C-alpha positions in Angstrom: -17.9 20.8 19.8 -21.4 19.7 21.0 -22.3 16.9 23.3 -26.0 16.5 22.8 -27.4 13.1 23.7 -28.5 11.0 20.6 -32.1 10.9 19.6 -34.2 7.8 19.9 -33.5 6.6 16.3 -29.7 6.8 16.5 -26.9 5.2 18.6 -23.7 6.9 19.7 -20.8 4.6 18.8 -17.1 4.8 19.6 -14.5 4.4 16.8 -10.7 4.3 16.9 -10.6 3.4 20.6 -12.9 6.3 21.5 -11.2 9.0 19.5 -14.4 9.4 17.6 -18.0 9.2 18.9 -20.3 9.0 15.9 -24.1 8.9 15.6 -25.5 6.1 13.4 -29.1 5.5 12.4 -30.7 2.4 13.9 -32.4 1.8 10.5 -29.3 2.1 8.3 -26.4 -0.1 7.5 -24.0 0.0 10.5 -20.5 1.1 9.8 -17.8 -1.2 11.1 -14.2 -2.2 10.5 -14.4 -1.9 6.7 -14.9 1.8 7.0 -12.1 2.3 9.4 -9.7 0.1 7.3 -10.6 2.1 4.2 -9.9 5.4 6.0 -6.6 4.1 7.3 -5.5 3.1 3.8 -5.7 6.7 2.6 -2.1 8.0 2.6 -2.7 11.4 4.3 -0.7 13.5 6.8 -0.8 16.9 8.4 2.6 17.6 6.8 0.8 17.7 3.3 -2.8 18.6 3.9 -5.1 17.1 1.3 -8.5 17.6 -0.2 -10.5 14.4 0.5 -13.8 13.4 -1.2 -15.8 10.6 0.5 -18.3 9.2 -2.0 -21.4 7.6 -0.4 -20.3 9.1 3.0 -23.2 7.9 5.0 -22.9 9.2 8.5 -19.3 10.2 7.8 -17.4 7.4 9.4 -14.7 7.0 6.7 -14.1 10.7 6.2 -14.0 11.6 9.8 -11.7 8.7 10.6 -9.3 10.2 8.1 -9.6 13.6 9.8 -8.9 11.9 13.1 -5.5 10.9 11.7 -4.8 14.1 9.7 -6.9 17.0 11.0 -5.3 19.4 8.6 -7.0 17.9 5.6 -10.3 19.2 4.1 -13.1 16.7 3.8 -16.1 16.7 1.4 -18.7 14.0 1.8 -21.6 13.2 -0.6 -24.5 10.9 0.0 -27.9 10.4 -1.6 -29.6 10.2 1.9 -30.5 13.6 3.5 -30.9 11.8 6.8 -27.4 10.4 6.7 -25.9 13.7 5.6 -27.6 15.3 8.6 -26.0 12.8 10.9 -22.6 13.3 9.2 -22.8 17.1 9.8 -23.7 16.4 13.5 -20.8 14.0 13.8 -18.3 16.5 12.4 -19.5 19.1 14.8 -19.6 16.9 17.9 -16.0 15.6 17.2 -14.5 19.0 16.5 -14.3 18.8 12.7 -17.0 21.3 11.7 -14.4 23.7 10.2 -12.7 20.9 8.1 -15.7 19.0 6.8 -18.7 19.7 4.6 -21.4 17.2 3.6 -23.8 17.4 0.7 -26.9 15.5 -0.5 -26.1 14.3 -4.0 -26.4 11.3 -6.3 -23.1 10.1 -7.8 -25.0 8.6 -10.8 -25.7 12.1 -12.1 -22.2 13.6 -12.4 -22.9 17.0 -13.9 -26.0 17.7 -11.8 -24.4 16.6 -8.5 -21.2 18.4 -9.2 -23.1 21.7 -9.7 -25.6 21.2 -6.9 -22.9 20.4 -4.4 -20.6 23.2 -5.5 -17.8 20.9 -6.5 -15.0 21.6 -9.0 -13.9 18.7 -11.3 -10.3 17.4 -11.2 -9.5 18.9 -7.8 -9.5 16.2 -5.1 -6.2 14.7 -3.9 -7.9 11.6 -2.6 -11.3 10.1 -3.4 -12.5 7.2 -1.2 -15.6 5.1 -1.2 -17.3 2.2 0.6 -20.0 1.5 -1.9 -22.9 -1.0 -1.7 -21.5 -4.5 -2.0 -24.3 -6.3 -3.8 -26.3 -5.9 -7.0 -30.1 -5.9 -6.9 -31.5 -9.4 -7.1 -28.5 -11.1 -5.6 -29.4 -10.7 -2.0 -32.7 -10.1 -0.1 -33.6 -6.4 0.1 -33.6 -4.8 3.5 -37.0 -3.5 4.7 -35.7 -0.1 5.6 -34.9 2.0 2.4 -32.0 3.8 4.1 -30.3 0.4 4.7 -31.2 -1.1 1.4 -29.6 1.8 -0.5 -26.4 1.3 1.4 -26.4 -2.5 0.8 -27.4 -2.9 -2.9 -27.1 -1.1 -6.2 -28.4 -1.6 -9.7 -26.4 -3.7 -12.1 -23.6 -1.7 -13.7 -23.8 1.1 -11.1 -20.3 0.5 -9.8 -19.0 1.9 -13.0 -21.0 5.1 -12.4 -19.4 5.5 -8.9 -15.9 5.1 -10.4 -16.8 7.5 -13.2 -17.8 10.1 -10.6 -14.6 9.6 -8.6 -12.6 10.0 -11.8 -14.4 13.2 -12.6 -13.6 14.6 -9.1 -10.0 13.5 -8.7 -7.1 15.7 -9.8 -4.5 14.4 -12.2 -2.4 11.8 -10.4 -5.0 11.9 -7.6 -5.6 8.7 -5.6 -8.6 6.5 -5.4 -9.2 4.1 -2.6 -12.2 1.7 -2.4 -13.2 -1.3 -0.2 -15.3 -4.1 -1.6 -15.7 -7.8 -1.8 -13.2 -10.1 -3.6 -16.1 -11.2 -5.9 -16.4 -7.6 -7.2 -12.7 -7.4 -8.3 -13.4 -8.1 -12.0 -16.1 -5.4 -12.0 -13.8 -3.0 -10.2 -10.9 -3.6 -12.6 -13.1 -3.1 -15.6 -14.5 0.2 -14.1 -11.0 1.4 -13.3 -9.4 0.5 -16.6 -8.2 3.6 -18.5 -9.1 5.8 -15.5 -6.9 4.7 -12.6 -3.7 2.7 -12.8 -0.7 1.6 -10.6 -3.4 -0.4 -8.8 -2.7 -2.1 -5.4 -5.1 -4.8 -4.5 -4.9 -5.5 -0.7 -6.8 -8.5 0.7 -8.3 -8.5 4.1 -8.3 -12.0 5.7 -10.5 -12.9 8.6 -8.0 -15.4 10.0 -4.8 -17.2 8.8 -5.7 -19.8 6.2 -9.1 -18.3 5.4 -10.0 -16.7 2.0 -10.2 -12.9 1.9 -13.5 -11.4 2.9 -12.8 -7.9 1.6 -10.3 -6.2 -0.6 -9.0 -2.6 -0.7 -8.2 -1.3 -4.1 -6.1 1.8 -4.6 -4.8 3.5 -7.7 -3.6 6.8 -9.3 -5.6 8.7 -11.9 -4.1 8.4 -15.3 -1.3 6.0 -14.3 -0.4 3.2 -16.6 1.7 1.0 -14.3 0.7 -2.6 -13.9 -1.4 -3.8 -11.0 0.2 -5.3 -7.8 -1.4 -7.9 -5.5 -0.3 -7.2 -2.0 0.1 -9.6 0.9 -2.8 -8.0 2.8 -3.8 -8.0 6.4 -5.0 -10.8 8.7 -7.6 -9.4 11.0 -8.1 -11.9 13.8 -6.1 -14.4 15.8 -7.4 -18.0 16.2 -9.0 -16.9 19.5 -10.9 -14.1 17.9 -8.7 -11.2 19.1 -7.5 -8.7 16.6 -4.0 -9.3 15.4 -1.5 -6.7 16.6 -1.4 -4.9 13.2 -5.2 -4.8 13.0 -5.4 -3.6 16.6 -3.0 -0.7 15.8 -5.2 0.4 12.9 -8.7 -0.2 14.3 -8.1 0.9 17.9 -5.2 3.3 17.8 -5.8 5.1 14.5 -2.6 4.0 12.8 -2.3 4.2 9.0 -2.5 1.1 6.8 0.2 1.3 4.1 -0.9 -1.2 1.4 2.6 -2.3 0.7 3.0 -3.6 4.2 2.9 -7.4 4.9 0.3 -8.8 7.3 
């Protein structure tokens, strides 16, 4: 494990109550609670070590948060940005996960080429996870820094390509877990149709009585069971503090079972 000080263009940020210290680019989209909640929703454990694929890994926050909970798993991360992949590799090393994690530069929009270039084998991963860009081009103002813009917006119809890549990578009955906005649910359901079933839709509510700001969607490859809408999780008390359940997940690294009530 290394302890080199961060360079001028990155910050060194604590996650999971300091269990992880991760370098993030000052020019990129900053990872926050969405990434940690997504990682917590992946049902992994050291008793049954899994192969994890983190699609659009960025600097590795999601995948490394999974390893912090189940270090016996093996993590593969893919991102289109060489700069972010370099940070992800540094983050794995400095947190003691270099042996369990590998990160590749690859574009999920080109399934065959990326699979070959990254040395991946189709239909092998137990869990595929993604925190994709939330917005389509033209719906929000583009960020001036390209690295941030790529993490924030995607072309129309590109979400289907992400799901198609994740379907290609997941084994039979493998699990997909994604975090997105509630507005994207129709697109997600259309992309997942015929690929992943037994879907759980888990809303994330900022406070009691407020509409969900995010959703976590999880399903099994090839399943045909109907979708379930779960009670979800309330993140904050009225005074702004995290609720006890959110505190357990975000600060103490507990898992987030999607069939739990808030």
